[in-house]
N, C-alpha and C positions, 0 to 999 in steps of 0.2 A: 839203717843208714850208717855212714861213716862217723865214728866217734870224734874225728878231728874236724868235723864241719858243724856249722850251726844250722838250725832249722831253715832259715831263709836262704842259706847257701844251697841247700838241697832243692828247695823250691825253684830257685833260679835255674839250676841245672836241669830240672825236669821241664821247665818252660822252654829252655833252649833246645832240649831234645825234641819236644813237641814241634817247635818251629822247624827244626831240621827235617823231621819226618814229613811235615806238611810240604816242605819244598820238594822233597823226593817224590811225594805223592802227586804233586802238581806237574812236575817236570818229566817224570818217568812215563814211558809208553807201555811199560809192563804192568800187569795186574797184581804182581806180588813183589815183596821186598824181603831180602834176606836179613834175618835178625838172629842174635845169639840168645839162647834160652838156657837157664839152669835145668838140667835134665833130671837130677835125682838128689837124694839126701847126701850123696858123697861130693856134691859140688861139681860133678862132671858137666861140661858144657858142650852143646852141639848146635850146629847151624840148622835153622828151620826156615822154610818158606812160609810167609804169612801174607794174607791179602792186605793190600794197602788200605788203610782205614779211610772212611769218609771224614773229611776235615771237621765236620760238625760233631762227629762222635769221638773225636780225638781230644781227650782231656787229661790233665794231670790229676793226681789223687785229690789235691786241694780243690781243684775246680769241680770235680765230681761231687764231693761232699757239699760244696757251696751250692751246687744245683739242687741237690736233695733238700737242703735246708730252705732254699727258695721255694720249694714245693711243699713246705710245712712238714717235712719229715723230721722227727725228733732225733736226729743223729749228729754226732760231733766227731771230729777227727783231730788227733793230736800226734805230732811227729816228734820223736825223741832220738836224735842222733846218738849212736852207740857203737863202739867197736865190737867186732864179733865175739871176742873173748874177754871183753872189758866190762867193768861196771858202768852204769850211767854216771855222768858228771854230777856234781852237787846241783847244778841247775837242772840237769835231766831228772834227778830224783824229785825236785820241786815241781817240774812239769808233769811227771807221772802222778804225783800226789794231787795236784790241782785237777787233773783229768778224772781221778777216782772220786774226788770230793764234789764234782759237778752234779752227781746223782745221789739219791739216797741209797741205803744199803740194799734195796731191792732192784736197783738198776743193773743192766747188763753191760759189761765192759769186755771188749774183744781185743786181744793182743796178737800181733803178728810181726814178722820180719821177713827178710829175703828168703831164708831157708825154713822158717817156721819152727825152729828148734831152740837155739841157744838164747838169743835175745828175747824171743817169745816167752821162754820159760822165766827169764829174769823179770819181765813185765808181769807175768802171772803171779810170781811170788810177791812182788810189790803190791799187786792188787789184793792178794789174800791177806797180807799183813795189814793193809789199810782197812779192809773189811773187818778183820779181827778186832782191831783197836776201836773202831767206830761202833761195832756191834756189842762191845763189852764181853765178847766170848774169849776167855783166857784158858789155854790148855793147862794140864796139870803142872804145878810149879816145880821147876828144876831146883833141887836143894843145894847142889854144889857140883863143882868139877874137880877132879883129882889130877893134878899135874903129873903125879908119879905113876898113875895108871890111866893114861889117856885112851879114849875110844876113838880111834881115827875114823871109823865109819860114821861117827857123829861129829866129825870135824873138830875134834879136840886137839888141835895143833897149837903150838906155843903162841903164835900171833893172835889166835882166837881167844885162848885162855887169858892172855894179857888184857884184851879189851874187856872181857867179862869181869875179870878181877877188879879192874879200875872202876867199872861202873857199879860194882856191888850187886845188890838185889835187882836193880834195874837191868844189869847185864845178864843175870841169870834168867830173868823173865823174858828179856828180849830174845835170847838164844832159843828158849823154848817156843816162843811164838814164831820165830823164823823157821826153826826146824819143822814145826807143825805145818807151816805154809809150804815148805819144800816137799814134805810128805804128800801133801794134797796135789802138788804139781809135778811129781816125779815121773809121770808117764813120758815126759819129754827129757828133762835133764835133772839129775841129782848132783849138785855140786860136791856134796860131801863124799859120795862114792867115787866120783871122778878124781878128787884130790887123793883119796887113799889108793886107788888103783895106780895113779901116776907115781905115788910114793913107792909102792911095791915094785912096779916095773923099773923105775929109775934106779932103785937100789939093787937091781940084778936078781930079784927073787926067782926061784926055780919053779914057777907055776905055768900052766898052759896059757892063762890069760896074760901074764907078764911077758912070756916068750912071744906071744902073738903081737903084743903091743910093740916090742922091740924090733920085730920084723918090719913093722910099718913105719916106725920113727926111731930116731936115735935117742939114747937116754937123755941127752941134753934137751931135745925137743919135747920129750915126755915130761921131764921135770918142769920145763917152762910152762907147759899147759897147766900142770898142777898148781904152779905158783900163781898164774893168772886167775885160776878158779878160786884160789884162796883169797887173793886180793878182792875179787868180786864178792866172796862170802863175807869178808870183813866189812866191806862197805854196806852190804845188805844188813849186817848185824848192827852197825851204827845207825842206819836208817830206821831199823825196827825199834831200837832203843829210843830214838827221837820220837817216833810215832807213839810209842807206849807212854812216853812222858807228856807229849803235847796234845794228844787226843782229848783228854779231859778239859783242856783249856782252849779247845777249838783251834789248835795249831797257830797260836798267836805269834810264835817265833818261827822264822824261816829255817829250813834245814841248814842252809849255808851259814847262818848266824849261829845255830846250835853247834855246828862242827867247829866254828872258830873258838867257841868257849871250850870245847873238848879237843883242841888242836893237837894235843900230845897223842891222841888215839887215832889220828888220821892215818889210814893204811898207806904205806909207802912200799914200792917194789922191793927195795933193798932190805926191808924188814921181814919179808915173807920167807918162810922156811918150812919144808915138808917134814917136820918133826915136832 
């Protein structure tokens, strides 16, 4: 969903859309209605003819899950509005956490979004982080980061190193947990590699991959994407540090309250730099 809207805004839009389609279905003498569908992973859209639905089978996602729950099916639905290249809001992180905590560590949680890639991978990483801290499974501890010899493939950029350094041992542990979660979910999107590829392409590197990226987008657009990925990574890093600290005390402090305590570490767009 759109990161600029709230959950209930999107629900109202879907109910209005359902109402509009119902009116078309009742008034139209045709058996089909033209709709716009996303055709592929590149976001290309095409017109398709679709049968007009029976009004009784036309439901919003919220109504569909409500019906399944009424039939005693143990399924739950949570919507988290999020911009395509953005991190969840603080409230969004809290909503994702609450959804993950609804079940024990053996429960199944499914994440999806419009294209099933960017926001889906963000949700999966959050789910993996929460599972890690609840299950007590910690990856090998990261001993230090060297600002003089950063590994950009591991997202060792200045904004990331600043957060890790400010949090001390908690920051090092959080980065290791986060990177382990991203490794488990990188079949979709690996923020760290995207950031580094954007850095290389935006700086005019003479590689096939960089040249191909510059043919598709301007250096400014490439850099912007890298910076948005970095901002999202920094928010995920803060959330992972929060989860690591709060899991032993059953998350008694909300993420938004924890961020207020660490307000100096709040990622800001003008602080992001691909170096």
